SERO-4910 file (N, C-alpha, C, O; in steps of 0.05 Angstrom, whole numbers):
BEGIN
 pado doro    nc1    nc2    nc3   cac1   cac2   cac3    cc1    cc2    cc3    oc1    oc2    oc3
  Met    A     16    -22      2     -5      0      2     21     27      0     18     44    -17
  Lys    A     39     28     15     55     54     23     69     58     -9     77     80    -17
  Lys    A     70     35    -23     86     38    -50     70     52    -64     78     73    -74
  Ile    A     43     43    -67     25     64    -82     23     90    -75     25    108    -92
  Ile    A     20     94    -48     23    119    -44     47    134    -49     46    159    -52
  Gln    A     69    119    -49     91    134    -53     93    148    -81    101    171    -86
  Lys    A     81    124    -99     79    135   -127     57    164   -135     59    182   -152
  Ile    A     36    156   -112     15    185   -124     33    208   -114     33    229   -127
  His    A     47    205    -93     65    227    -78     86    240    -93     93    263    -93
  Leu    A     96    222   -106    116    229   -125    104    244   -153    113    265   -162
  Trp    A     86    232   -163     72    241   -195     54    271   -183     52    292   -196
  Leu    A     44    267   -159     28    293   -153     54    313   -147     51    335   -158
  Gly    A     73    311   -135     93    325   -130    103    338   -162     98    361   -167
  Leu    A    114    324   -178    139    324   -195    109    352   -217    113    373   -228
  Ser    A     88    338   -216     66    354   -240     55    382   -222     43    398   -236
  Thr    A     58    390   -197     50    409   -187     68    426   -172     60    447   -162
  Gly    A     95    417   -171    115    432   -155    125    456   -156    131    470   -137
  Leu    A    126    464   -186    129    488   -195    103    509   -189    108    533   -185
  Val    A     82    501   -188     62    518   -183     55    524   -153     45    543   -144
  Val    A     67    495   -139     66    499   -105     88    522    -97     82    542    -84
  Phe    A    110    517   -106    128    530   -104    130    567   -108    141    584    -95
  Ile    A    115    569   -131    109    599   -141     90    609   -112     97    628    -98
  Ile    A     67    594   -109     41    600    -90     56    605    -63     53    626    -49
  Ser    A     74    582    -57     84    589    -26    106    617    -33     99    638    -23
  Ile    A    122    617    -44    148    634    -43    131    664    -47    140    683    -34
  Thr    A    112    667    -61     96    698    -69     73    697    -37     58    716    -32
  Gly    A     73    679    -26     56    682      0     69    689     23     60    698     44
  Cys    A     97    681     16    121    685     38    129    716     38    135    727     59
  Ile    A    127    730     10    135    753     10    121    771     19    132    788     33
  Tyr    A     87    773     14     67    780     15     56    782     47     39    798     54
  Ala    A     68    762     65     56    757     89     56    790    104     37    798    118
  Phe    A     81    807     98     87    827    118     80    856     96     92    877     99
  Gln    A     64    853     79     57    876     58     48    898     71     55    920     63
  Gln    A     30    895     95     14    915    110     36    929    121     36    953    114
  Glu    A     59    920    138     74    930    151     93    943    133    104    963    141
  Ile    A     97    935    113    121    944     94    115    969     79    130    986     71
  Gln    A     86    968     77     74    990     62     72   1013     85     84   1034     81
  Asp    A     57   1009    109     62   1031    129     87   1045    134     88   1068    141
  Ala    A    109   1028    131    136   1033    137    147   1053    117    163   1070    123
  Thr    A    135   1050     86    147   1062     66    132   1077     60    137   1091     40
  Gln    A    106   1082     73     88   1100     53     73   1117     68     50   1114     75
  Pro    A     92   1140     75     80   1161    100     49   1175     96     35   1179    116
  Phe    A     39   1181     68     17   1185     60     -8   1168     75    -31   1176     73
  Arg    A     -2   1147     87    -21   1133     98    -25   1137    123    -40   1121    136
  Phe    A    -14   1156    134    -15   1165    156    -24   1195    161    -18   1208    141
  Ser    A    -36   1209    180    -47   1238    185    -47   1246    212    -59   1233    229
  Glu    A    -32   1269    217    -26   1276    250    -55   1278    259    -75   1281    244
  Ile    A    -56   1275    281    -90   1277    293    -93   1308    305    -75   1318    318
  Glu    A   -112   1320    300   -116   1347    301   -146   1347    320   -166   1333    319
  Asn    A   -137   1371    336   -166   1376    344   -188   1390    335   -199   1410    343
  Lys    A   -195   1372    311   -221   1385    297   -234   1364    284   -222   1344    279
  Pro    A   -264   1368    278   -276   1348    270   -270   1335    242   -264   1348    221
  Ile    A   -274   1303    245   -265   1294    225   -289   1297    198   -312   1295    204
  Leu    A   -283   1302    175   -305   1308    156   -323   1284    147   -316   1261    150
  Pro    A   -347   1291    135   -362   1270    132   -364   1257    103   -359   1274     87
  Pro    A   -368   1238     95   -363   1224     65   -369   1245     40   -355   1247     19
  Ser    A   -390   1259     45   -401   1269     19   -377   1287     14   -371   1291    -10
  Val    A   -360   1299     34   -340   1320     28   -317   1302     11   -310   1310    -12
  Phe    A   -307   1281     21   -287   1260     12   -299   1258    -22   -286   1263    -43
  Glu    A   -321   1251    -19   -331   1237    -47   -333   1263    -65   -329   1260    -89
  Lys    A   -338   1282    -58   -337   1310    -76   -306   1313    -88   -300   1316   -111
  Gln    A   -291   1312    -70   -259   1319    -77   -247   1294    -90   -231   1297   -108
  Ala    A   -255   1269    -80   -251   1244   -104   -258   1245   -126   -241   1245   -145
  Arg    A   -285   1248   -131   -288   1254   -158   -276   1277   -181   -274   1276   -205
  Ser    A   -268   1297   -163   -259   1315   -176   -234   1311   -187   -228   1325   -206
  Val    A   -219   1296   -177   -192   1282   -178   -195   1262   -201   -183   1263   -222
  Leu    A   -213   1244   -194   -213   1215   -215   -242   1221   -232   -255   1200   -232
  Pro    A   -252   1237   -242   -278   1238   -254   -286   1215   -268   -310   1208   -265
  Glu    A   -270   1201   -284   -282   1181   -300   -281   1160   -289   -295   1143   -299
  Ala    A   -265   1151   -263   -267   1122   -249   -290   1124   -231   -301   1145   -225
  His    A   -298   1098   -222   -320   1091   -210   -314   1090   -182   -297   1073   -174
  Leu    A   -326   1109   -162   -319   1111   -135   -335   1099   -119   -358   1107   -114
  His    A   -322   1076   -108   -340   1052    -90   -346   1058    -63   -368   1053    -53
  Ala    A   -324   1069    -48   -333   1082    -20   -309   1098     -7   -285   1098    -13
  Ile    A   -321   1111     11   -302   1123     29   -293   1109     55   -310   1106     72
  Asn    A   -271   1102     60   -261   1088     86   -245   1104    105   -224   1115     97
  Tyr    A   -252   1106    127   -244   1114    150   -224   1091    165   -235   1072    176
  Pro    A   -199   1093    167   -186   1070    176   -182   1087    215   -190   1108    224
  Ala    A   -166   1066    224   -162   1070    247   -152   1101    258   -136   1109    241
  Gln    A   -155   1115    274   -145   1150    286   -117   1147    284   -102   1130    295
  Gly    A   -111   1166    266    -83   1173    258    -77   1169    227    -61   1183    214
  Arg    A    -93   1146    218    -92   1145    190   -106   1162    172   -125   1175    181
  Ser    A    -99   1163    148   -109   1181    122   -141   1167    120   -148   1145    128
  Val    A   -158   1189    107   -184   1166     99   -177   1163     72   -161   1177     60
  Glu    A   -188   1147     63   -187   1127     32   -217   1132     13   -240   1128     20
  Ala    A   -208   1141    -11   -229   1145    -27   -221   1119    -47   -200   1116    -58
  Ile    A   -246   1099    -47   -234   1073    -57   -249   1069    -86   -273   1062    -88
  Phe    A   -232   1075   -108   -245   1068   -134   -241   1043   -149   -219   1036   -155
  Tyr    A   -261   1031   -153   -260   1000   -157   -282    988   -183   -306    993   -182
  Ser    A   -274    977   -199   -291    969   -223   -283    946   -236   -258    944   -236
  Phe    A   -294    929   -246   -293    906   -264   -291    913   -296   -277    906   -315
  Glu    A   -309    926   -293   -314    938   -325   -317    970   -330   -338    980   -322
  Pro    A   -297    988   -343   -271    985   -341   -261    975   -318   -272    978   -296
  Glu    A   -238    959   -324   -222    952   -298   -202    966   -285   -179    965   -293
  His    A   -211    984   -256   -190    992   -257   -194    990   -216   -214    983   -203
  Tyr    A   -172    997   -210   -169    998   -173   -150   1026   -163   -126   1029   -169
  Tyr    A   -160   1039   -153   -147   1070   -149   -154   1071   -112   -174   1064    -99
  Ile    A   -137   1079   -106   -143   1091    -81   -132   1118    -73   -107   1121    -72
  Ile    A   -150   1141    -66   -134   1173    -62   -135   1170    -34   -157   1164    -25
  Tyr    A   -111   1174    -14   -106   1180     14   -112   1208     13   -100   1223     -3
  Met    A   -132   1219     31   -132   1247     42   -142   1252     65   -160   1239     76
  Asn    A   -127   1279     75   -127   1284    105   -152   1282    117   -169   1289    101
  Pro    A   -162   1274    141   -182   1270    151   -199   1298    155   -223   1298    149
  Tyr    A   -185   1320    164   -194   1339    168   -199   1368    148   -215   1386    152
  Thr    A   -179   1362    126   -185   1374    107   -194   1372     76   -198   1389     58
  Ala    A   -195   1346     76   -197   1331     45   -180   1337     28   -187   1337      4
  Lys    A   -150   1345     38   -134   1351     22   -115   1327      7   -102   1312     22
  Val    A   -114   1324    -18   -110   1297    -30    -77   1294    -25    -61   1312    -32
  Leu    A    -69   1269    -12    -37   1259      2    -25   1244    -20     -2   1243    -26
  Glu    A    -46   1231    -33    -32   1209    -54    -49   1200    -70    -73   1197    -63
  Ile    A    -41   1194    -92    -62   1180   -112    -46   1144   -120    -24   1142   -129
  Val    A    -58   1128   -116    -44   1101   -112    -54   1078   -138    -74   1064   -132
  Asn    A    -48   1077   -151    -54   1052   -172    -57   1024   -160    -35   1012   -161
  Met    A    -71   1015   -152    -67    989   -136    -60    966   -149    -51    946   -138
  Glu    A    -65    971   -184    -56    948   -203    -31    951   -212    -22    938   -231
  Asn    A    -17    971   -198     15    976   -206     33    967   -179     21    964   -157
  Gly    A     52    963   -179     78    962   -157     78    936   -151     61    921   -159
  Phe    A     98    927   -137    116    903   -132     93    887   -117     89    865   -126
  Phe    A     77    895    -96     63    874    -78     41    864    -99     32    841   -101
  His    A     33    887   -116      5    874   -133     20    851   -151      9    829   -153
  Trp    A     43    856   -161     65    835   -176     59    809   -166     51    790   -180
  Ile    A     64    809   -140     68    784   -124     38    769   -118     34    744   -117
  Leu    A     23    785   -114     -4    775   -106    -19    763   -138    -38    747   -140
  Asp    A     -6    776   -160    -21    768   -181     -7    740   -187    -18    723   -201
  Gly    A     19    736   -177     34    709   -182     24    690   -162     24    666   -169
  His    A     13    697   -136      0    683   -121    -21    669   -128    -24    644   -125
  Phe    A    -41    691   -139    -76    681   -146    -70    671   -173    -83    650   -177
  Tyr    A    -54    680   -196    -62    676   -222    -33    664   -238    -34    661   -263
  Leu    A    -10    659   -223     21    653   -231     26    670   -261     38    663   -281
  Trp    A     12    695   -253     24    719   -272      4    711   -304      7    723   -325
  Leu    A    -13    691   -302    -25    682   -322    -58    698   -321    -67    707   -300
  Pro    A    -73    698   -345    -97    711   -349   -111    698   -320   -102    677   -310
  Pro    A   -133    713   -310   -149    701   -289   -163    676   -292   -164    658   -275
  Glu    A   -172    676   -314   -193    651   -319   -174    624   -327   -183    601   -329
  Ile    A   -150    630   -332   -131    612   -338   -119    603   -305   -124    581   -294
  Gly    A   -105    621   -296    -87    620   -274   -104    610   -250    -97    592   -235
  Gln    A   -126    623   -247   -141    618   -218   -147    586   -217   -139    572   -198
  Pro    A   -160    575   -237   -163    549   -237   -137    530   -231   -139    510   -216
  Val    A   -112    537   -245    -87    525   -239    -84    524   -209    -90    505   -194
  Thr    A    -72    549   -202    -64    549   -171    -90    535   -158    -86    516   -143
  Ser    A   -118    542   -164   -135    529   -141   -131    498   -136   -129    488   -113
  Tyr    A   -129    483   -161   -131    467   -163   -101    446   -158   -102    422   -151
  Ala    A    -83    457   -161    -59    446   -152    -58    452   -119    -47    435   -106
  Thr    A    -67    473   -106    -68    474    -79    -84    447    -70    -75    434    -52
  Leu    A   -105    440    -82   -127    418    -71   -109    393    -74   -113    374    -58
  Leu    A    -89    390    -97    -68    366   -104    -49    365    -78    -42    345    -66
  Phe    A    -43    392    -72    -25    401    -49    -29    389    -23    -12    378    -10
  Val    A    -55    393    -17    -68    380      7    -64    349      7    -53    338     26
  Phe    A    -72    333    -14    -72    299    -12    -37    297    -12    -30    278      1
  Met    A    -18    312    -22     13    307    -26     16    308      8     32    292     18
  Leu    A      3    325     24     13    329     53      1    305     69     10    295     90
  Ile    A    -23    299     55    -31    274     75    -16    245     73    -10    228     90
  Ser    A    -14    249     40      4    219     32     31    223     45     41    203     57
  Gly    A     42    244     45     76    256     65     67    245     88     83    226     93
  Ile    A     53    245    101     45    240    131     49    216    135     64    207    152
  Val    A     32    202    116     27    170    113     58    157    105     64    134    113
  Leu    A     73    170     92     96    158     86    114    161    106    129    143    114
  Trp    A    113    192    119    130    193    143    133    175    159    156    167    166
  Trp    A    100    160    173    100    147    194    115    126    197    117    110    179
  Pro    A    126    124    220    152    105    223    141     76    229    118     74    237
  Lys    A    154     57    225    140     29    230    149     29    257    130     32    273
  Asn    A    172     28    269    175     25    298    190     47    308    193     68    296
  Lys    A    201     42    336    213     62    352    237     68    339    245     91    336
  Ser    A    248     46    332    281     53    320    274     71    298    286     92    299
  Ala    A    260     69    281    257     83    259    244    116    266    247    135    251
  Ala    A    234    117    285    225    143    293    243    162    306    236    185    308
  Arg    A    264    154    315    280    167    330    297    190    307    304    213    311
  Gln    A    298    174    281    309    191    262    286    209    246    290    229    231
  Arg    A    270    201    250    247    223    238    237    244    245    230    262    230
  Phe    A    236    243    277    230    271    293    252    297    294    243    320    299
  Trp    A    275    292    290    294    308    290    318    302    278    323    280    270
  Phe    A    336    323    274    361    318    253    382    311    265    388    325    284
  Arg    A    399    287    259    417    274    275    442    278    255    457    260    251
  Trp    A    445    300    243    465    302    229    500    303    246    502    310    269
  Lys    A    522    295    229    541    295    237    561    301    217    552    301    194
  Asp    A    586    307    221    607    316    203    605    303    178    604    314    156
  Ile    A    605    276    184    608    257    160    583    252    141    585    239    120
  Thr    A    556    264    150    530    268    137    533    278    116    545    300    114
  Lys    A    522    265     92    524    276     65    502    285     58    481    274     64
  Trp    A    506    306     45    482    325     27    451    307     23    429    314     31
  Lys    A    458    289     12    439    268      6    419    268     28    396    278     26
  Arg    A    428    258     48    419    255     72    408    273     86    387    269     98
  Lys    A    424    299     87    409    322    102    385    333     80    364    341     89
  Asn    A    392    332     54    370    341     37    348    320     44    327    332     47
  Tyr    A    345    293     47    334    278     50    315    284     79    291    284     75
  Asp    A    321    286     95    319    298    133    302    327    127    283    336    139
  Leu    A    314    337    107    299    375    108    269    365     97    249    373    109
  His    A    265    350     76    245    347     61    225    332     86    204    344     92
  Asn    A    230    310    100    213    297    114    206    300    140    185    294    151
  Ile    A    236    313    154    224    326    183    210    348    177    186    347    184
  Leu    A    220    370    165    209    391    162    179    392    152    163    405    164
  Gly    A    172    376    124    148    369    120    130    359    140    107    368    141
  Phe    A    140    341    158    127    331    180    115    355    197     91    360    196
  Tyr    A    131    368    212    123    384    228    108    409    219     94    420    236
  Ser    A    108    418    197     94    436    184     66    427    170     47    442    166
  Ser    A     66    403    165     47    388    148     13    400    161     -6    410    147
  Phe    A     13    394    187    -17    406    198    -22    430    198    -45    437    192
  Leu    A     -9    443    203    -14    471    199    -15    480    166    -29    498    158
  Leu    A      5    463    149      3    473    125    -21    460    110    -26    466     87
  Leu    A    -34    444    121    -59    439    116    -82    458    120   -102    460    106
  Ile    A    -77    472    140   -105    491    149    -97    510    129   -118    520    121
  Ile    A    -77    522    115    -68    544     99    -79    533     77    -95    548     66
  Ala    A    -75    511     66    -82    507     39   -107    501     37   -117    506     15
  Ile    A   -121    491     54   -148    489     52   -168    515     54   -191    518     46
  Thr    A   -153    531     66   -168    558     73   -164    574     43   -180    591     35
  Gly    A   -143    567     31   -130    580      5   -148    570    -12   -158    587    -27
  Ile    A   -157    545    -16   -172    534    -35   -202    549    -40   -215    552    -60
  Phe    A   -207    559     -9   -233    573    -10   -237    591    -33   -255    592    -50
  Phe    A   -210    610    -31   -218    632    -55   -218    621    -82   -223    640    -97
  Gly    A   -215    602    -93   -212    600   -114   -236    570   -128   -243    563   -151
  Ile    A   -239    563   -109   -263    538   -120   -285    536   -104   -285    527    -81
  Gln    A   -307    547   -120   -334    549   -110   -347    530    -92   -358    534    -70
  Trp    A   -345    502   -108   -360    482   -101   -345    467    -73   -356    450    -58
  Phe    A   -322    475    -70   -305    464    -48   -312    480    -25   -314    470     -3
  Thr    A   -317    506    -28   -322    530     -6   -355    518      2   -360    512     25
  Tyr    A   -372    516    -19   -399    514    -11   -404    483      9   -422    482     26
  Leu    A   -383    458      1   -388    434     10   -379    438     43   -393    427     60
  Ile    A   -360    451     49   -350    460     70   -371    470     90   -377    459    111
  Tyr    A   -381    497     78   -409    512     91   -423    495     97   -428    491    120
  Lys    A   -438    475     73   -460    461     81   -452    446    105   -468    446    124
  Ala    A   -426    431    107   -421    408    124   -419    424    156   -418    413    178
  Ala    A   -417    449    150   -414    463    174   -441    470    189   -444    475    213
  Gly    A   -460    469    170   -486    470    177   -498    497    169   -521    503    174
  Gly    A   -482    510    158   -486    535    137   -519    533    125   -528    512    115
  Glu    A   -532    557    127   -555    551    110   -557    587     95   -578    589     84
  Lys    A   -543    607     94   -550    628     79   -531    627     48   -515    609     46
  Lys    A   -534    642     31   -522    650      8   -489    654     19   -480    664     40
  Leu    A   -475    642     -4   -453    657      2   -438    672    -22   -414    679    -22
  Leu    A   -456    676    -45   -449    693    -65   -465    720    -60   -489    722    -60
  Phe    A   -445    746    -53   -463    771    -49   -480    779    -70   -474    778    -94
  Thr    A   -504    786    -61   -531    800    -75   -533    831    -64   -534    836    -40
  Glu    A   -533    844    -80   -535    880    -79   -564    872    -64   -581    854    -67
  Pro    A   -562    896    -44   -594    894    -28   -603    919    -48   -588    933    -62
  Val    A   -629    919    -44   -647    942    -57   -661    967    -43   -676    962    -24
  Ser    A   -658    987    -49   -671   1009    -36   -703   1009    -50   -707   1006    -74
  Gln    A   -721   1011    -34   -749   1012    -46   -758   1042    -47   -764   1055    -27
  Arg    A   -760   1052    -75   -767   1075    -80   -792   1089    -65   -814   1081    -70
  Ala    A   -788   1108    -49   -807   1123    -35   -810   1154    -45   -796   1164    -63
  Ile    A   -823   1162    -35   -824   1201    -31   -803   1210    -26   -786   1198    -14
  Ala    A   -801   1241    -39   -776   1247    -38   -771   1249    -12   -789   1249      4
  Thr    A   -742   1250     -3   -727   1256     23   -731   1285     37   -731   1305     23
  Asn    A   -733   1286     58   -722   1311     75   -705   1315     86   -703   1336    100
  Phe    A   -685   1296     84   -658   1298     94   -648   1326     90   -648   1339     70
  Lys    A   -637   1334    120   -617   1358    120   -593   1353    108   -582   1373     99
  Lys    A   -580   1330    106   -552   1323    104   -554   1297     79   -571   1280     77
  Pro    A   -533   1300     66   -532   1277     49   -537   1248     67   -528   1244     90
  Ala    A   -553   1232     51   -560   1195     63   -527   1187     74   -522   1179     97
  Thr    A   -509   1193     55   -491   1176     67   -473   1186     91   -456   1173    104
  Asp    A   -483   1214     96   -472   1229    115   -482   1215    144   -469   1209    164
  Leu    A   -505   1212    139   -527   1207    164   -527   1168    166   -537   1156    185
  Val    A   -516   1159    149   -512   1133    158   -478   1139    169   -474   1128    191
  Trp    A   -460   1151    160   -436   1152    171   -439   1160    201   -424   1151    218
  Glu    A   -459   1179    209   -463   1189    233   -476   1168    251   -471   1167    275
  Lys    A   -490   1154    240   -509   1125    253   -484   1106    265   -481   1100    289
  Met    A   -471   1100    246   -450   1075    248   -431   1085    274   -426   1071    293
  Lys    A   -419   1116    271   -399   1124    290   -413   1124    318   -400   1117    337
  Lys    A   -438   1131    320   -450   1136    342   -458   1104    353   -462   1101    377
  Glu    A   -459   1087    339   -467   1057    349   -436   1043    354   -435   1023    368
  His    A   -419   1051    346   -388   1039    342   -367   1055    347   -349   1060    331
  Pro    A   -370   1067    374   -350   1090    380   -319   1075    382   -298   1089    383
  Asp    A   -319   1043    381   -292   1043    386   -278   1031    359   -255   1022    357
  Ala    A   -296   1034    338   -288   1019    309   -258   1037    305   -248   1059    310
  Val    A   -250   1011    292   -214   1018    278   -222   1021    251   -205   1031    236
  Ser    A   -247   1015    241   -249   1018    209   -278   1021    205   -296   1007    216
  Leu    A   -281   1042    188   -311   1045    185   -310   1057    153   -299   1077    144
  Glu    A   -328   1036    141   -331   1044    104   -358   1053     99   -377   1040    109
  Val    A   -363   1074     85   -392   1077     75   -385   1080     46   -367   1094     35
  His    A   -409   1060     33   -404   1054      5   -423   1081     -7   -441   1093      4
  Thr    A   -411   1086    -36   -426   1112    -46   -456   1099    -58   -459   1075    -59
  Ile    A   -472   1115    -66   -496   1109    -79   -491   1107   -105   -478   1125   -115
  Glu    A   -500   1085   -120   -492   1079   -149   -516   1082   -170   -513   1081   -195
  Ser    A   -536   1084   -158   -559   1086   -176   -593   1087   -155   -595   1083   -130
  Asp    A   -617   1094   -176   -634   1098   -155   -644   1078   -134   -657   1080   -113
  Ser    A   -632   1054   -148   -646   1027   -127   -622   1014   -109   -624    991   -101
  Ser    A   -603   1029   -105   -577   1022    -94   -589   1024    -56   -606   1038    -46
  Ala    A   -577   1010    -48   -582   1016    -17   -551   1025    -11   -531   1023    -26
  Ile    A   -552   1034     12   -527   1049     27   -510   1024     43   -520   1014     63
  Gly    A   -484   1015     33   -476    993     50   -452   1010     67   -441   1031     59
  Ala    A   -447   1000     88   -429   1012    112   -420    989    127   -435    974    140
  Asn    A   -391    985    125   -380    968    143   -365    974    164   -349    992    158
  Val    A   -363    966    184   -348    970    211   -337    950    224   -349    929    228
  Asn    A   -310    955    235   -298    931    249   -280    945    265   -264    962    259
  Thr    A   -287    930    294   -282    939    321   -255    920    326   -248    923    350
  Lys    A   -240    904    315   -217    889    320   -199    899    295   -205    902    271
  Glu    A   -174    902    307   -151    909    287   -132    890    274   -118    875    289
  Gly    A   -131    889    249   -110    865    238   -125    842    229   -113    824    217
  Val    A   -151    840    232   -171    820    220   -200    830    207   -213    849    214
  Phe    A   -207    809    186   -235    818    176   -257    805    182   -279    814    176
  Trp    A   -255    783    196   -276    761    197   -296    778    217   -319    769    217
  Ser    A   -291    801    236   -311    809    258   -320    830    247   -333    843    263
  Thr    A   -317    843    218   -328    862    205   -364    858    199   -374    840    186
  Asp    A   -380    883    215   -401    879    212   -411    896    184   -402    918    178
  Tyr    A   -429    882    168   -433    895    142   -469    898    143   -486    881    144
  Arg    A   -471    929    142   -500    937    142   -508    952    114   -493    966    100
  Tyr    A   -531    947    110   -543    962     88   -568    973     96   -585    959    108
  Phe    A   -573   1004     89   -598   1018     92   -609   1028     64   -595   1032     44
  Asp    A   -634   1033     65   -643   1043     49   -644   1074     35   -650   1089     53
  Gln    A   -641   1086     14   -623   1112     18   -641   1126     14   -634   1149      7
  Tyr    A   -673   1122     14   -694   1141     20   -708   1143     47   -722   1162     55
  Thr    A   -701   1119     60   -717   1116     84   -696   1117    110   -703   1125    133
  Leu    A   -669   1106    102   -644   1098    121   -657   1076    143   -649   1076    166
  Lys    A   -676   1061    135   -685   1041    144   -669   1015    136   -667   1008    112
  Glu    A   -654   1001    160   -638    980    151   -648    954    137   -671    945    141
  Ile    A   -632    946    124   -639    921    102   -626    900    108   -602    900    105
  Pro    A   -639    878    117   -626    847    123   -610    841    105   -617    844     82
  Ala    A   -586    833    112   -574    817     92   -582    785     85   -591    768    101
  Ala    A   -576    783     56   -584    758     52   -560    730     51   -564    706     43
  Thr    A   -539    742     61   -508    726     51   -497    726     85   -504    738    105
  Ile    A   -482    713     80   -463    704    105   -447    743    113   -436    748    134
  Tyr    A   -450    756     97   -435    781     98   -461    799    108   -475    809     90
  Gly    A   -467    802    130   -481    815    146   -478    829    173   -457    842    176
  Arg    A   -496    830    193   -492    833    222   -476    812    232   -484    789    233
  Leu    A   -456    819    240   -434    795    258   -457    778    288   -456    755    298
  Lys    A   -472    796    293   -488    782    315   -512    760    303   -528    745    315
  Asp    A   -507    767    276   -527    744    265   -514    719    256   -528    699    251
  Ala    A   -486    720    254   -476    696    243   -474    677    260   -470    679    284
  Asp    A   -477    649    244   -472    632    259   -442    617    258   -422    627    248
  Thr    A   -445    596    269   -412    577    266   -400    577    236   -379    586    226
  Ala    A   -422    563    226   -413    563    190   -406    589    181   -388    592    164
  Asp    A   -417    608    190   -419    633    175   -387    654    187   -376    671    174
  Lys    A   -381    643    214   -358    655    220   -334    638    202   -316    647    189
  Leu    A   -342    613    207   -315    601    194   -313    611    173   -290    620    172
  Ile    A   -328    618    150   -321    631    121   -313    658    124   -294    668    113
  Arg    A   -328    670    139   -310    699    150   -280    697    159   -263    714    152
  Met    A   -275    679    172   -247    675    184   -218    666    159   -193    671    160
  Thr    A   -235    650    137   -218    643    122   -194    654    114   -172    642    110
  Tyr    A   -201    684    111   -170    697     98   -154    702    125   -129    698    126
  Asp    A   -167    710    145   -145    716    174   -131    687    182   -109    683    192
  Ile    A   -153    668    173   -136    640    180   -114    635    163    -93    626    172
  His    A   -118    642    135    -97    637    116    -68    651    117    -46    643    110
  Thr    A    -75    674    127    -55    696    130    -36    695    155    -14    705    158
  Gly    A    -53    682    172    -40    677    198    -56    707    218    -55    706    243
  Gly    A    -64    724    207    -73    746    223    -93    746    241   -101    766    252
  Ile    A   -104    719    246   -123    710    265   -111    713    293   -122    721    313
  Leu    A    -82    703    289    -67    700    314    -50    726    321    -30    723    335
  Gly    A    -57    749    311    -41    770    306    -13    764    286     -6    748    269
  Phe    A      2    793    302     29    789    286     50    764    291     71    760    279
  Ala    A     39    747    311     57    728    317     47    708    299     63    689    294
  Gly    A     22    707    286     10    690    277     18    696    241     15    678    225
  Lys    A     26    720    234     34    727    211     64    712    208     71    699    188
  Ile    A     77    716    227    105    702    227    104    673    220    117    663    202
  Leu    A     85    660    239     76    631    235     78    633    206     99    625    196
  Ala    A     60    643    192     49    639    164     70    641    142     73    626    123
  Phe    A     88    667    152    113    668    135    127    651    135    134    643    112
  Leu    A    141    633    164    156    609    157    144    584    149    158    567    139
  Leu    A    115    580    152    104    557    139    103    556    112    105    534    101
  Ser    A     99    580     96    102    586     69    130    579     54    133    569     32
  Leu    A    152    590     79    176    586     68    179    555     65    183    546     43
  Val    A    175    541     86    182    509     86    162    496     61    170    478     47
  Ala    A    135    511     57    127    498     30    135    498      7    133    480     -9
  Ala    A    147    521      2    161    533    -16    187    510    -20    196    503    -42
  Ser    A    195    502      0    223    486      1    215    457     -6    231    440    -14
  Leu    A    186    451     -3    186    418     -6    186    412    -31    195    389    -33
  Pro    A    179    423    -55    178    416    -80    213    415    -89    221    398   -105
  Val    A    224    427    -79    254    431    -87    268    406    -72    285    392    -84
  Thr    A    262    402    -48    279    381    -38    266    354    -51    280    337    -60
  Gly    A    238    352    -50    226    334    -62    245    326    -83    256    304    -82
  Phe    A    249    344   -107    255    343   -132    283    333   -135    289    317   -153
  Met    A    299    344   -115    329    335   -107    330    303   -101    347    288   -111
  Ile    A    309    295    -85    310    263    -74    305    252   -100    319    233   -107
  Trp    A    287    260   -113    280    241   -141    298    240   -162    300    222   -178
  Trp    A    314    267   -161    331    269   -181    361    256   -178    378    250   -195
  Gly    A    358    253   -144    382    232   -139    386    209   -148    408    199   -156
  Lys    A    353    193   -145    352    166   -149    354    158   -176    363    136   -182
  Gln    A    344    182   -201    348    177   -223    377    176   -232    385    160   -249
  Lys    A    391    189   -221    421    189   -232    430    164   -213    450    154   -224
  Lys    A    424    151   -195    437    129   -185    427    105   -200    444     88   -205
  Asn    A    404    103   -207    394     85   -219    406     81   -256    404     61   -269
  Lys    A    420    107   -267    428    106   -287    463     92   -288    476     86   -307
  Leu    A    468     92   -263    498     81   -257    495     53   -261    515     38   -258
***
């Protein structure tokens, strides 16, 4: 039986090794992108002043004057001391910009094209292998699924037959005379074993982003009953409003009042006569699963219940929270900065496994030719 598993492990490794290496090494590099960008991009921050922060309508007007042809998606208020972000996003025509502005004056600090730059290039490789998305995403997703089977088969192959064999497999026992082939073999087996259980979690959560049926099966198995795909809530056209302020400003004030401890508050712009006003608020820094997603009728400001898992956090059941936590688990952010370090090290090990595995196979091929 082990010989069959060994063959499966080998051929899965040879067929997906390069893809797994690229996914892992790009994930490793991307792990601290937030911290690196904060350290190198001072426009992300604004000094705290003894003034009121301006409402969304002011930033919306300023942002539209700067990029009149682009689609303004939302105004985001990050934690205190950070610049307000006007987020422009659209699939067709495709574009993604962020305008950073002073929270107290709406002065434009920087315009960033999010589809350019080093980290966008890294993320493009992580998601799509730098291929067109319709090609790259299925390749990376199913290669990751095969990587899950490789990890499981690797654990089976690693499992020692007896106590004597176990001594060599739990730790490196290198001596001055230990040859490189043996060291490479131990690196593949021992590092692979110790990282395999956590790598399974990272790999499985990564699959959620690319294989819809896989996500649906896990969600349903966990008891989920809501829709996974986002559906736009709709405002019911009513009589003319008598609001003294723009509806988006009123929603912003309501959210601020209800969540004085918010570390992020985002208000979406009104896109059409039937659009609802979306507003997202998060009270936990460094994670996304705890975000409250709210929707309001633009004519009455009455709250519209969400039909998907992306609604009020208090309405989320265990299955909903599991899917919500996927990104934070995948990146290690669920455990804070220590979790990011762990995810970085695990990605580094994952990148090494195809390399050391290929060298083991190549060494055997050369030996068989002699």
